[in-house]
C-alpha positions as CSV (number, residue, x, y, z in Angstrom):
1,X,-21.8,9.9,9.0
2,X,-21.1,6.8,6.9
3,X,-19.6,3.7,8.6
4,X,-16.9,3.5,6.0
5,X,-14.9,6.1,4.1
6,X,-13.1,5.2,0.9
7,X,-10.1,7.5,0.5
8,X,-8.3,7.9,-2.8
9,X,-5.0,9.8,-2.5
10,X,-4.4,11.8,-5.7
11,X,-1.3,13.7,-6.9
12,X,-1.5,15.2,-10.5
13,X,-3.7,12.3,-11.5
14,X,-6.5,13.9,-13.4
15,X,-6.5,11.3,-16.1
16,X,-6.4,8.5,-13.5
17,X,-9.4,10.0,-11.9
18,X,-11.3,10.0,-15.2
19,X,-10.3,6.4,-15.8
20,X,-10.8,4.7,-12.4
21,X,-13.1,6.9,-10.3
22,X,-16.3,6.1,-12.2
23,X,-16.0,2.4,-11.2
24,X,-15.6,3.4,-7.5
25,X,-18.7,5.6,-7.7
26,X,-20.7,3.0,-9.5
27,X,-19.9,0.0,-7.3
28,X,-19.4,1.5,-3.8
29,X,-22.6,1.4,-1.8
30,X,-23.0,2.6,1.8
31,X,-19.7,4.4,2.0
32,X,-18.4,7.9,1.6
33,X,-16.0,8.4,-1.3
34,X,-13.3,10.9,-0.6
35,X,-10.4,12.1,-2.9
36,X,-7.6,13.6,-0.8
37,X,-5.6,15.8,-3.2
38,X,-1.9,15.8,-2.3
39,X,-1.0,19.3,-3.6
40,X,-1.7,18.6,-7.2
41,X,-0.5,21.2,-9.8
42,X,-2.6,19.8,-12.7
43,X,-6.3,20.2,-13.2
44,X,-7.3,17.4,-10.8
45,X,-9.4,19.7,-8.5
46,X,-11.2,21.2,-11.5
47,X,-11.9,17.7,-12.9
48,X,-13.3,16.6,-9.5
49,X,-15.5,19.7,-9.2
50,X,-16.9,19.5,-12.7
51,X,-17.0,15.8,-13.5
52,X,-17.4,14.2,-10.1
53,X,-19.4,16.6,-7.9
54,X,-20.7,13.8,-5.6
55,X,-17.2,13.0,-4.4
56,X,-16.0,14.8,-1.3
57,X,-12.5,16.3,-1.5
58,X,-9.9,17.0,1.1
59,X,-7.3,19.5,-0.3
60,X,-3.8,19.2,1.1
61,X,-1.4,22.2,0.6
62,X,1.6,20.2,-0.7
63,X,2.6,16.7,-1.8
64,X,3.2,15.0,1.6
65,X,3.9,11.6,-0.1
66,X,1.8,8.5,0.2
67,X,2.3,8.0,3.9
68,X,1.8,11.4,5.4
69,X,-0.8,12.3,2.8
70,X,-3.0,9.5,4.0
71,X,-2.3,10.4,7.6
72,X,-3.5,13.9,7.1
73,X,-6.6,12.8,5.3
74,X,-7.5,10.2,7.9
75,X,-7.1,12.8,10.6
76,X,-10.2,14.4,9.1
77,X,-12.3,11.2,9.0
78,X,-14.4,9.8,11.8
79,X,-15.8,6.7,10.2
80,X,-15.4,3.3,11.8
81,X,-13.5,1.9,8.8
82,X,-11.3,3.6,6.2
83,X,-10.3,2.1,2.9
84,X,-7.0,3.2,1.4
85,X,-7.6,2.9,-2.3
86,X,-5.0,3.8,-5.0
87,X,-6.1,6.1,-7.7
88,X,-5.3,3.5,-10.3
89,X,-7.6,0.8,-9.0
90,X,-10.8,-0.3,-10.8
91,X,-13.3,-1.9,-8.4
92,X,-16.0,-4.4,-9.2
93,X,-19.6,-4.8,-8.3
94,X,-20.0,-5.6,-4.6
95,X,-16.3,-5.3,-3.9
96,X,-16.7,-3.6,-0.5
97,X,-19.3,-5.9,1.2
98,X,-17.1,-9.0,1.7
99,X,-14.4,-6.9,3.3
100,X,-16.7,-5.1,5.8
101,X,-18.7,-8.3,6.5
102,X,-15.4,-10.1,7.5
103,X,-14.3,-7.2,9.6
104,X,-17.6,-7.1,11.4
105,X,-17.6,-10.9,12.1
106,X,-13.9,-10.9,13.2
107,X,-13.3,-8.1,15.8
108,X,-9.7,-9.4,16.2
109,X,-8.9,-8.4,12.7
110,X,-7.4,-4.9,12.2
111,X,-7.2,-4.8,8.4
112,X,-8.2,-6.8,5.2
113,X,-7.5,-6.6,1.5
114,X,-9.3,-8.0,-1.5
115,X,-7.8,-10.2,-4.2
116,X,-5.9,-7.9,-6.6
117,X,-5.6,-8.7,-10.3
118,X,-3.6,-6.8,-12.9
119,X,-5.6,-4.2,-14.8
120,X,-3.8,-4.8,-18.1
121,X,-3.6,-8.7,-17.8
122,X,-6.9,-9.3,-16.1
123,X,-6.5,-13.0,-15.6
124,X,-3.2,-12.5,-13.6
125,X,-2.5,-11.3,-10.1
126,X,-1.1,-7.8,-9.6
127,X,2.4,-7.3,-8.3
128,X,1.5,-4.9,-5.4
129,X,-0.7,-7.2,-3.4
130,X,-1.9,-10.2,-5.3
131,X,-3.8,-12.5,-2.8
132,X,-2.2,-11.3,0.4
133,X,1.2,-10.4,1.6
134,X,3.8,-12.3,3.7
135,X,7.3,-11.6,5.0
136,X,10.3,-14.0,4.8
137,X,12.4,-14.3,7.9
138,X,14.9,-12.0,6.2
139,X,12.3,-9.3,5.9
140,X,11.6,-9.6,2.2
141,X,7.9,-9.1,1.3
142,X,6.1,-11.5,-1.1
143,X,2.5,-12.5,-1.8
144,X,0.2,-15.4,-2.6
145,X,0.3,-15.3,-6.3
146,X,3.6,-13.3,-6.6
147,X,7.2,-14.1,-5.7
148,X,9.8,-11.5,-6.6
149,X,8.8,-10.3,-10.1
150,X,6.9,-13.3,-11.2
151,X,3.1,-13.2,-10.9
152,X,0.7,-16.2,-11.5
153,X,-2.5,-16.5,-13.4
154,X,-5.6,-16.6,-11.2
155,X,-7.1,-20.0,-11.5
156,X,-8.9,-19.7,-8.1
157,X,-6.0,-21.3,-6.3
158,X,-6.1,-18.6,-3.6
159,X,-9.8,-18.1,-3.2
160,X,-9.7,-19.1,0.4
161,X,-9.7,-16.4,3.1
162,X,-6.2,-16.4,4.7
163,X,-4.5,-14.8,7.6
164,X,-1.6,-12.8,6.2
165,X,1.4,-10.7,7.4
166,X,0.5,-7.5,5.5
167,X,-2.2,-5.9,3.4
168,X,-1.4,-3.9,0.4
169,X,-1.8,-0.1,0.4
170,X,-3.3,-0.4,-3.1
171,X,-6.5,-1.4,-1.3
172,X,-6.5,-1.8,2.4
173,X,-9.6,-1.7,4.6
174,X,-8.6,-0.9,8.2
175,X,-10.3,0.0,11.5
176,X,-9.8,3.8,11.8
177,X,-9.2,3.5,15.6
178,X,-6.5,0.9,15.1
179,X,-4.8,3.0,12.3
180,X,-4.7,6.0,14.6
181,X,-3.7,4.0,17.7
182,X,-0.7,2.5,15.9
183,X,0.4,5.9,14.6
184,X,-0.7,5.6,11.0
185,X,1.8,5.2,8.2
186,X,5.4,6.3,8.9
187,X,5.7,9.7,7.2
188,X,9.5,9.3,7.1
189,X,9.1,6.4,4.7
190,X,7.4,8.8,2.2
191,X,6.4,5.9,0.0
192,X,7.0,2.2,-0.5
193,X,6.6,-0.5,2.2
194,X,5.0,2.0,4.6
195,X,1.8,-0.2,4.7
196,X,3.9,-3.3,5.5
197,X,5.5,-1.4,8.4
198,X,2.1,-0.4,9.7
199,X,0.8,-3.9,9.4
200,X,3.8,-5.2,11.3
201,X,3.2,-2.7,14.1
202,X,-0.5,-3.8,14.2
203,X,0.5,-7.5,14.5
204,X,3.0,-6.6,17.2
205,X,0.0,-5.2,19.2
206,X,-1.8,-8.5,18.7
207,X,-4.1,-7.6,15.8
208,X,-4.7,-10.0,12.9
209,X,-4.8,-9.3,9.1
210,X,-6.5,-11.2,6.3
211,X,-7.1,-11.4,2.6
212,X,-10.7,-11.8,1.6
213,X,-10.6,-12.9,-2.1
214,X,-14.4,-12.8,-2.5
215,X,-13.7,-9.1,-3.1
216,X,-11.9,-8.5,-6.4
217,X,-10.3,-5.3,-7.7
218,X,-8.0,-4.5,-10.7
219,X,-4.8,-2.5,-10.1
220,X,-2.7,-0.8,-12.9
221,X,0.4,-0.5,-10.7
222,X,3.6,1.5,-11.3
223,X,1.6,4.7,-11.5
224,X,4.1,6.8,-9.6
225,X,7.4,5.1,-10.3
226,X,8.3,2.3,-12.7
227,X,9.6,-0.9,-11.1
228,X,13.2,-0.3,-12.3
229,X,13.4,3.4,-11.3
230,X,16.4,4.0,-9.1
231,X,14.3,6.2,-6.8
232,X,12.0,3.2,-6.2
233,X,15.0,1.0,-5.5
234,X,16.3,3.5,-3.0
235,X,12.9,3.7,-1.1
236,X,12.4,0.0,-1.1
237,X,15.8,-0.9,0.2
238,X,15.9,2.0,2.8
239,X,12.4,1.5,4.1
240,X,12.8,-2.3,4.3
241,X,15.8,-2.0,6.5
242,X,14.1,0.6,8.7
243,X,11.0,-1.6,9.0
244,X,13.1,-4.6,10.2
245,X,15.0,-2.4,12.7
246,X,11.7,-1.0,14.1
247,X,9.6,-4.1,14.3
248,X,11.7,-7.3,14.6
249,X,12.7,-8.5,18.0
250,X,16.5,-8.9,18.1
251,X,17.0,-7.6,14.5
252,X,20.8,-7.6,14.3
253,X,21.3,-11.2,12.9
254,X,18.9,-10.4,10.0
255,X,20.4,-6.9,9.5
256,X,23.9,-8.4,9.4
257,X,22.9,-10.9,6.7
258,X,21.1,-8.1,4.8
259,X,24.4,-6.1,4.7
260,X,25.9,-8.8,2.5
261,X,22.7,-9.5,0.6
262,X,22.1,-5.8,-0.2
263,X,25.6,-5.3,-1.6
264,X,25.2,-8.6,-3.6
265,X,22.1,-7.0,-5.1
266,X,24.1,-3.8,-5.9
267,X,26.7,-5.9,-7.6
268,X,24.0,-7.7,-9.7
269,X,22.6,-4.3,-10.7
270,X,26.1,-3.2,-11.8
271,X,26.7,-6.4,-13.7
272,X,23.4,-5.9,-15.7
273,X,24.2,-2.3,-16.5
274,X,21.9,-0.7,-13.9
275,X,24.3,1.8,-12.4
276,X,21.6,4.0,-11.0
277,X,20.0,1.2,-9.1
278,X,23.4,0.0,-7.8
279,X,24.0,3.5,-6.5
280,X,20.5,3.6,-5.0
281,X,21.3,0.6,-2.9
282,X,24.4,2.2,-1.5
283,X,22.6,5.5,-0.8
284,X,19.7,3.6,0.8
285,X,22.0,1.8,3.3
286,X,23.7,5.1,4.1
287,X,20.3,6.8,4.7
288,X,19.1,3.9,6.8
289,X,22.1,4.3,9.1
290,X,21.4,8.0,9.4
291,X,17.7,7.5,10.1
292,X,17.7,4.5,12.5
293,X,18.7,6.7,15.5
294,X,15.2,8.2,15.3
295,X,13.7,4.8,16.2
296,X,13.8,2.5,19.1
C-alpha cells in the first residue's frame, strides 16, 4: 500500500483526463493515482481503460457531487495521506514531495496546498486557491494573491510557507485519519466551499493548515460551472451561510449583518442585469433557513 493516494474526481470529463492526467502520471512519484468516476455518462471509463491502464479507478454509481463523491472514494482508501486533485489541474515535476515533506515534519498540520497558478495565464495566480486561503470576520473567503475577482501576477511575493485558514479543494493534501475523524466533506453542500467548511472544522479541533508554495500546480478553473452561473451563485451563498452557522462561535451577529449584505448583493446583480444571480441569492437564503435546522 502506498503512503499517499492522489484521487481525481471525474464526471463526464474524458477530454479533461486526456489533457491533464498525463502530467499527473509523469510527475507523481511514490503515490497511487486513482480516478474516482462520479457516475459519468460519457466515455470516461473507456478512455481510462484504454489510454491510462496504470491508473486505478473507483466507479461510483451516480453523480454524488464533489463533496460526497470524494467521501465515497476516500472510504475505499487506506493510505496515510490523500490528495484531492481536480481533474483540470496540471502538476509539475516534484510537486508532491514538498507537500509530504512538510506534513511529515509538522504533525500538528492536518492539510496543505501548493501554490496554484492559472493554466491559461501561467504567470498569474488562479482564483480557486492562489497561495493559500483566509476568511474575513464576515465569513468571506479570500486568498493570498486573490481578493474577490482580482488575481495578481506571481512575482514570488508569496513564496514563503504560511499558516492559512483553508486549503483549496483544487489540490489539497490531507491526513486521511483527520479527514475521516472530522466527517469528511459535507455532502449537503454538494459543491462549492465544502473544503472551506471542512478546514474550519479541522481548525476547530486544533489542527493547523498551511500553503507550501515550493510545490506548484496549474489549474484551469471553472470546469463545472462558470463564475457568473446562477447555480454557482446559489451554492456559494447558501453554503457560505451554512458554514458560518456550523462553525463560528456566536454566529448571530455576523449572520445578521450578512442578511443585509446578501440582499445588497442581490440588488447589485439586478442593477447590472443579472436577474438569475439576484434570484439565486434569494433562493440561497431561503434554502439556508430550511437546512440550518439539520446542524447544531
